[in-house]
N, CA and C of each residue as an Amber inpcrd file, in Angstrom:
protein
   390
  36.9770000  -0.8890000  43.8660000  36.0470000   0.1260000  43.4590000
  35.8920000   0.1500000  41.9450000  36.9170000  -0.1060000  41.2250000
  36.8820000  -0.1430000  39.7830000  35.9360000  -1.2490000  39.2960000
  35.9400000  -2.4030000  39.9340000  35.0590000  -3.5140000  39.5760000
  33.6130000  -3.1450000  39.8490000  33.3780000  -2.4100000  40.9280000
  32.0200000  -1.9970000  41.2860000  31.4740000  -1.0260000  40.2300000
  32.2760000  -0.1310000  39.7500000  31.8460000   0.8210000  38.7020000
  31.5280000   0.0770000  37.4140000  32.3770000  -0.8780000  37.0540000
  32.1210000  -1.6640000  35.8390000  30.8020000  -2.4190000  35.9540000
  30.5380000  -2.9930000  37.1270000  29.3050000  -3.7470000  37.3380000
  28.1030000  -2.8050000  37.2400000  28.1840000  -1.6240000  37.8100000
  27.0840000  -0.6660000  37.7540000  26.8470000  -0.1850000  36.3160000
  27.9130000   0.0620000  35.5950000  27.7840000   0.4920000  34.1940000
  27.1390000  -0.6130000  33.3640000  27.5570000  -1.8620000  33.5880000
  26.9610000  -2.9650000  32.8160000  25.4950000  -3.1620000  33.1890000
  25.1290000  -2.9350000  34.4380000  23.7250000  -3.0360000  34.8390000
  22.8970000  -1.9330000  34.1730000  23.4450000  -0.7360000  34.1390000
  22.7440000   0.3810000  33.4870000  22.5850000   0.1000000  31.9950000
  23.6200000  -0.4030000  31.3620000  23.5430000  -0.7280000  29.9290000
  22.5190000  -1.8360000  29.6730000  22.4970000  -2.8440000  30.5230000
  21.5150000  -3.9280000  30.3700000  20.0960000  -3.3950000  30.5260000
  19.9020000  -2.5380000  31.5090000  18.5800000  -1.9530000  31.7260000
  18.1750000  -1.1040000  30.5150000  19.1010000  -0.3470000  29.9850000
  18.8070000   0.4750000  28.8050000  18.4670000  -0.3940000  27.6040000
  19.1890000  -1.4950000  27.4510000  18.9200000  -2.4090000  26.3450000
  17.5340000  -3.0230000  26.4700000  17.1730000  -3.4490000  27.6640000
  15.8470000  -4.0360000  27.8960000  14.7600000  -3.0040000  27.6090000
  14.9580000  -1.7820000  28.0630000  13.9650000  -0.7340000  27.8290000
  13.8480000  -0.4080000  26.3440000  14.9610000  -0.3990000  25.6440000
  14.9420000  -0.1410000  24.2000000  14.1970000  -1.2370000  23.4590000
  14.4690000  -2.4760000  23.8070000  13.7770000  -3.5880000  23.1650000
  12.2820000  -3.5530000  23.4620000  11.9240000  -3.2260000  24.6740000
  10.5080000  -3.1330000  25.0290000   9.8220000  -2.0140000  24.2380000
  10.5010000  -0.9040000  24.0860000   9.9380000   0.2180000  23.3270000
   9.7590000  -0.1510000  21.8630000  10.7170000  -0.8540000  21.3060000
  10.6140000  -1.2640000  19.8960000   9.4640000  -2.2330000  19.7030000
   9.3100000  -3.1470000  20.6160000   8.2450000  -4.1480000  20.4920000
   6.8760000  -3.5010000  20.5870000   6.6960000  -2.5630000  21.4750000
   5.3860000  -1.9500000  21.6340000   5.1070000  -0.9110000  20.5560000
   6.1500000  -0.3060000  20.0010000   5.9300000   0.7330000  19.0040000
   5.5220000   0.1620000  17.6510000   5.7400000  -1.1080000  17.4210000
   5.3450000  -1.7030000  16.1420000   3.8340000  -1.8620000  16.0550000
   3.1690000  -2.0150000  17.1840000   1.7210000  -2.2020000  17.1760000
   1.0110000  -0.9660000  16.6440000   1.4230000   0.2030000  17.1110000
   0.7480000   1.4330000  16.7030000   0.8320000   1.6750000  15.1990000
   2.0200000   1.5950000  14.5720000   2.0560000   1.7990000  13.1210000
   1.2510000   0.7470000  12.3620000   1.2930000  -0.5050000  12.8230000
   0.5360000  -1.5530000  12.1370000  -0.9560000  -1.2710000  12.2330000
  -1.4150000  -0.8630000  13.4080000  -2.8290000  -0.5370000  13.5930000
  -3.2140000   0.6530000  12.7180000  -2.3530000   1.6450000  12.6630000
  -2.6250000   2.8200000  11.8280000  -2.6530000   2.4480000  10.3510000
  -1.7330000   1.6020000   9.9140000  -1.7040000   1.1770000   8.5090000
  -2.9800000   0.4320000   8.1420000  -3.4450000  -0.4190000   9.0330000
  -4.6810000  -1.1600000   8.7700000  -5.8620000  -0.1880000   8.6850000
  -5.9020000   0.7940000   9.5640000  -6.9870000   1.7790000   9.5380000
  -6.9600000   2.6070000   8.2530000  -5.7750000   3.0240000   7.8380000
  -5.6490000   3.8060000   6.5950000  -6.0800000   2.9640000   5.4000000
  -5.7060000   1.7050000   5.4000000  -6.0800000   0.8180000   4.3000000
  -7.5760000   0.5770000   4.2660000  -8.1950000   0.4510000   5.4260000
  -9.6510000   0.2700000   5.4740000 -10.3300000   1.5000000   4.8840000
  -9.8120000   2.6660000   5.2090000 -10.3510000   3.9050000   4.6500000
 -10.2000000   3.9270000   3.1280000  -9.0640000   3.4470000   2.6240000
  -8.8480000   3.3940000   1.1760000  -9.8420000   2.4540000   0.5060000
 -10.1120000   1.3190000   1.1440000 -11.0940000   0.3700000   0.6050000
 -12.4850000   1.0150000   0.5980000 -12.8400000   1.6770000   1.6900000
 -14.1440000   2.3520000   1.7650000 -14.2730000   3.4270000   0.6840000
 -13.2100000   4.1820000   0.4590000 -13.2330000   5.2160000  -0.5860000
 -13.4110000   4.6070000  -1.9700000 -12.7440000   3.4810000  -2.2020000
 -12.8600000   2.8140000  -3.5060000 -14.2810000   2.3100000  -3.7240000
 -14.8640000   1.7520000  -2.6810000 -16.2510000   1.2690000  -2.7870000
 -17.1810000   2.4400000  -3.0680000 -16.9650000   3.5620000  -2.3870000
 -17.7860000   4.7600000  -2.6200000 -17.6460000   5.2720000  -4.0520000
 -16.4810000   5.0450000  -4.6500000 -16.2470000   5.4910000  -6.0320000
 -16.8590000   4.5360000  -7.0520000 -17.4400000   3.4370000  -6.5820000
 -18.0760000   2.4960000  -7.4910000 -17.2090000   1.3200000  -7.8840000
 -16.1560000   1.0690000  -7.1400000 -15.2210000   0.0040000  -7.4950000
 -15.8560000  -1.3830000  -7.4260000 -16.8520000  -1.5550000  -6.5740000
 -17.4910000  -2.8700000  -6.4670000 -18.0930000  -3.2920000  -7.8100000
 -18.6240000  -2.3250000  -8.5440000 -19.2230000  -2.6220000  -9.8510000
 -18.2310000  -2.4780000 -11.0000000 -17.3430000  -1.4960000 -10.9000000
 -16.4800000  -1.1490000 -12.0250000 -15.0920000  -1.7720000 -11.9740000
 -14.6590000  -2.2310000 -10.8070000 -13.3450000  -2.8780000 -10.6630000
 -13.4540000  -3.9800000  -9.5970000 -14.3120000  -4.9690000  -9.8420000
 -14.5850000  -5.9750000  -8.7980000 -13.3760000  -6.8230000  -8.4040000
 -12.5270000  -7.1640000  -9.3610000 -11.3680000  -8.0020000  -9.0270000
 -10.4280000  -7.2780000  -8.0750000 -10.1620000  -6.0290000  -8.3700000
  -9.2260000  -5.2590000  -7.5530000  -9.7790000  -5.0050000  -6.1560000
 -11.0670000  -4.6570000  -6.0630000 -11.6320000  -4.3660000  -4.7410000
 -11.7560000  -5.6460000  -3.9220000 -12.0410000  -6.7730000  -4.5800000
 -12.1000000  -8.0400000  -3.8490000 -10.7220000  -8.4340000  -3.3260000
  -9.6810000  -8.1730000  -4.1160000  -8.3150000  -8.4480000  -3.6560000
  -7.9780000  -7.5610000  -2.4620000  -8.3650000  -6.3000000  -2.5200000
  -8.1100000  -5.3770000  -1.4060000  -8.8400000  -5.8300000  -0.1510000
 -10.0820000  -6.2380000  -0.3080000 -10.8580000  -6.7050000   0.8570000
 -10.2460000  -7.9640000   1.4590000  -9.8080000  -8.8820000   0.6100000
  -9.1960000 -10.1240000   1.1150000  -7.9130000  -9.8160000   1.8900000
  -7.1060000  -8.9070000   1.3550000  -5.8660000  -8.5500000   2.0500000
  -6.1580000  -7.8000000   3.3440000  -7.2110000  -6.9960000   3.3620000
  -7.5990000  -6.3130000   4.5980000  -8.0010000  -7.3280000   5.6650000
  -8.7540000  -8.3340000   5.2510000  -9.1710000  -9.3640000   6.1980000
  -7.9470000 -10.0800000   6.7730000  -7.0120000 -10.4170000   5.8950000
  -5.7930000 -11.0840000   6.3630000  -4.9520000 -10.1550000   7.2410000
  -4.9330000  -8.8650000   6.9340000  -4.1980000  -7.9020000   7.7650000
  -4.8080000  -7.8170000   9.1610000  -6.1310000  -7.8180000   9.2330000
  -6.8010000  -7.7980000  10.5380000  -6.5040000  -9.0650000  11.3240000
  -6.4740000 -10.1920000  10.6300000  -6.1410000 -11.4540000  11.3000000
  -4.7020000 -11.4260000  11.8210000  -3.7890000 -10.8960000  11.0210000
  -2.3890000 -10.7990000  11.4500000  -2.2580000  -9.8450000  12.6330000
  -3.0250000  -8.7730000  12.6170000  -3.0040000  -7.8180000  13.7250000
  -3.4990000  -8.4880000  15.0030000  -4.5860000  -9.2680000  14.8810000
  -5.1140000  -9.9770000  16.0480000  -4.1100000 -11.0030000  16.5750000
  -3.3350000 -11.5890000  15.6670000  -2.3250000 -12.5720000  16.0660000
  -1.0180000 -11.8990000  16.5040000  -1.0130000 -10.5640000  16.5220000
   0.1510000  -9.7700000  16.9240000   1.3560000  -9.9590000  16.0030000
   1.0670000 -10.2930000  14.7420000   2.1140000 -10.3590000  13.7200000
   2.0890000  -9.0080000  12.9990000   2.6940000  -8.0110000  13.6420000
   2.5790000  -6.6330000  13.1700000   3.2680000  -6.3980000  11.8370000
   4.3600000  -7.0900000  11.5940000   5.0590000  -6.9270000  10.3210000
   4.1740000  -7.3940000   9.1710000   3.5750000  -8.5720000   9.3050000
   2.6900000  -9.0940000   8.2640000   1.4610000  -8.2080000   8.1200000
   0.9280000  -7.7300000   9.2320000  -0.2480000  -6.8560000   9.1830000
   0.0540000  -5.5910000   8.3870000   1.2290000  -5.0010000   8.6130000
   1.6040000  -3.7920000   7.8760000   1.7700000  -4.0810000   6.3890000
   2.4230000  -5.1920000   6.0590000   2.6350000  -5.5420000   4.6470000
   1.2980000  -5.7490000   3.9350000   0.4060000  -6.5080000   4.5650000
  -0.8940000  -6.7770000   3.9520000  -1.7300000  -5.5030000   3.8550000
  -1.6480000  -4.6600000   4.8690000  -2.3910000  -3.4030000   4.8390000
  -1.8880000  -2.5060000   3.7050000  -0.5900000  -2.4780000   3.5110000
  -0.0130000  -1.6740000   2.4240000  -0.4580000  -2.2200000   1.0630000
  -0.4530000  -3.5370000   0.9230000  -0.9110000  -4.1490000  -0.3260000
  -2.4000000  -3.8840000  -0.5460000  -3.1820000  -3.9750000   0.5110000
  -4.6270000  -3.7200000   0.4020000  -4.8680000  -2.2730000  -0.0190000
  -4.0930000  -1.3680000   0.5330000  -4.2430000   0.0400000   0.1740000
  -3.9090000   0.2560000  -1.3070000  -2.8700000  -0.3820000  -1.7850000
  -2.5020000  -0.2590000  -3.2010000  -3.6000000  -0.8310000  -4.0980000
  -4.1390000  -1.9980000  -3.7150000  -5.2280000  -2.5920000  -4.5010000
  -6.4630000  -1.6980000  -4.4900000  -6.7610000  -1.1110000  -3.3390000
  -7.9280000  -0.2350000  -3.2360000  -7.7510000   1.0150000  -4.0880000
  -6.5530000   1.5790000  -4.0810000  -6.2980000   2.7660000  -4.9070000
  -6.4050000   2.4330000  -6.3910000  -5.9230000   1.2520000  -6.7630000
  -6.0540000   0.8170000  -8.1560000  -7.5290000   0.6560000  -8.5190000
  -8.2930000   0.0340000  -7.6340000  -9.7260000  -0.1560000  -7.8820000
 -10.4290000   1.1870000  -8.0240000 -10.1010000   2.1230000  -7.1480000
 -10.7130000   3.4490000  -7.2160000 -10.3240000   4.1570000  -8.5140000
  -9.0750000   4.0460000  -8.9100000  -8.6250000   4.6760000 -10.1570000
  -9.3300000   4.0710000 -11.3650000  -9.4680000   2.7440000 -11.3640000
 -10.1690000   2.0980000 -12.4820000 -11.6350000   2.5320000 -12.5320000
 -12.2700000   2.6140000 -11.3690000 -13.6710000   3.0420000 -11.3280000
 -13.8060000   4.4720000 -11.8340000 -12.9310000   5.3460000 -11.3640000
 -12.9740000   6.7410000 -11.8160000 -12.6920000   6.8550000 -13.3130000
 -11.7570000   6.0620000 -13.8100000 -11.4310000   6.0750000 -15.2300000
 -12.6080000   5.5950000 -16.0720000 -13.2600000   4.5480000 -15.6080000
 -14.4190000   4.0210000 -16.3410000 -15.5350000   5.0520000 -16.3850000
 -15.7760000   5.7150000 -15.2570000 -16.8220000   6.7480000 -15.2300000
 -16.4540000   7.9250000 -16.1310000 -15.1930000   8.3180000 -16.1320000
 -14.7580000   9.4360000 -16.9730000 -14.8760000   9.0750000 -18.4500000
 -14.5210000   7.8420000 -18.7860000 -14.6370000   7.3930000 -20.1720000
 -16.0950000   7.3850000 -20.6210000 -16.9800000   6.9140000 -19.7490000
 -18.4110000   6.9030000 -20.0770000 -18.9410000   8.3180000 -20.2680000
 -18.5220000   9.2290000 -19.4080000 -18.9630000  10.6190000 -19.5370000
 -18.4280000  11.2390000 -20.8280000 -17.1880000  10.9400000 -21.1620000
 -16.6030000  11.4710000 -22.3980000 -17.3270000  10.9170000 -23.6200000
 -17.6510000   9.6300000 -23.5880000 -18.3830000   9.0260000 -24.7040000
 -19.7780000   9.6470000 -24.8490000 -20.4490000   9.8780000 -23.7380000
 -21.7730000  10.5000000 -23.7850000 -21.6840000  11.9140000 -24.3480000
 -20.6600000  12.6390000 -23.9530000 -20.4580000  13.9900000 -24.4690000
 -20.1900000  13.9660000 -25.9720000 -19.3810000  13.0260000 -26.4170000
 -19.0990000  12.8920000 -27.8630000 -20.3870000  12.5870000 -28.6280000
 -21.2330000  11.7180000 -28.0760000 -22.5060000  11.4030000 -28.7300000
 -23.4040000  12.6370000 -28.8160000 -23.4410000  13.3980000 -27.7290000
 -24.2480000  14.6180000 -27.7240000 -23.7320000  15.6200000 -28.7550000
 -22.4080000  15.7560000 -28.8550000 -21.8310000  16.6700000 -29.8420000
 -22.1270000  16.2190000 -31.2690000 -22.0710000  14.9090000 -31.4960000
 -22.3750000  14.3780000 -32.8180000 -23.8120000  14.7120000 -33.2140000
 -24.7460000  14.5070000 -32.2980000 -26.1550000  14.8130000 -32.5690000
 -26.3270000  16.3030000 -32.8300000 -25.6580000  17.1280000 -32.0560000
 -25.7510000  18.5720000 -32.2390000 -25.2190000  18.9790000 -33.6060000
 -24.0740000  18.4100000 -34.0120000 -23.5060000  18.7270000 -35.3350000
 -24.4630000  18.3150000 -36.4430000 -25.0680000  17.1580000 -36.2940000
 -26.0180000  16.6950000 -37.3160000 -27.1960000  17.6560000 -37.4290000
 -27.6740000  18.1430000 -36.2870000 -28.8040000  19.0840000 -36.3230000
 -28.3850000  20.4220000 -36.9280000 -27.1770000  20.8900000 -36.6250000
 -26.6780000  22.1480000 -37.2060000 -26.5140000  21.9760000 -38.7130000
 -25.9550000  20.8440000 -39.1190000 -25.7820000  20.5940000 -40.5570000
 -27.1340000  20.5420000 -41.2600000 -28.0980000  19.8990000 -40.6470000
 -29.4330000  19.8060000 -41.2290000 -30.0730000  21.1870000 -41.3340000
 -29.8790000  22.0030000 -40.3290000 -30.4690000  23.3650000 -40.3290000
 -29.7930000  24.2680000 -41.3540000 -28.5170000  24.0290000 -41.6260000
 -27.7810000  24.8890000 -42.5640000 -27.8850000  24.4210000 -44.0110000
 -28.4460000  23.2750000 -44.2550000 -28.5880000  22.8000000 -45.6300000
 -29.6230000  23.6630000 -46.3540000 -29.2950000  23.9750000 -47.6090000
 -30.2870000  24.7420000 -48.3770000 -31.5350000  23.8780000 -48.6090000
 -32.6590000  24.4840000 -48.4060000 -33.9120000  23.7400000 -48.6040000
 -34.2560000  23.7190000 -50.0830000 -34.7500000  22.6240000 -50.5380000
 -35.0680000  22.4820000 -51.9550000 -36.5460000  22.4820000 -52.1930000
């Protein structure tokens, strides 16, 4: 009877191990798919911010990594898909930040020019007329 209990316990442990491995294998797909989706959203946001014109190198790198992440996902290489998606997201965020920075700098420069013109007009108006 002792041998029978040991055999049953080992069968239960083997079944639990198989179920655990199956769960781990299937659970990697969902995070990889989610990471790719989040990264695609980051790329779309960067493009909307003007990154295609203002940070073309960074957005092109993000797009290339997204394409490779999708290919890895299709090939069921979930680890590579997650890594590439994370890199694509970082590149997209950098592109978006550069685009936003460029736009902010342009707006600040335009404001400085407007202030300069205003000061010149105030100075001209305050000069004593001869």
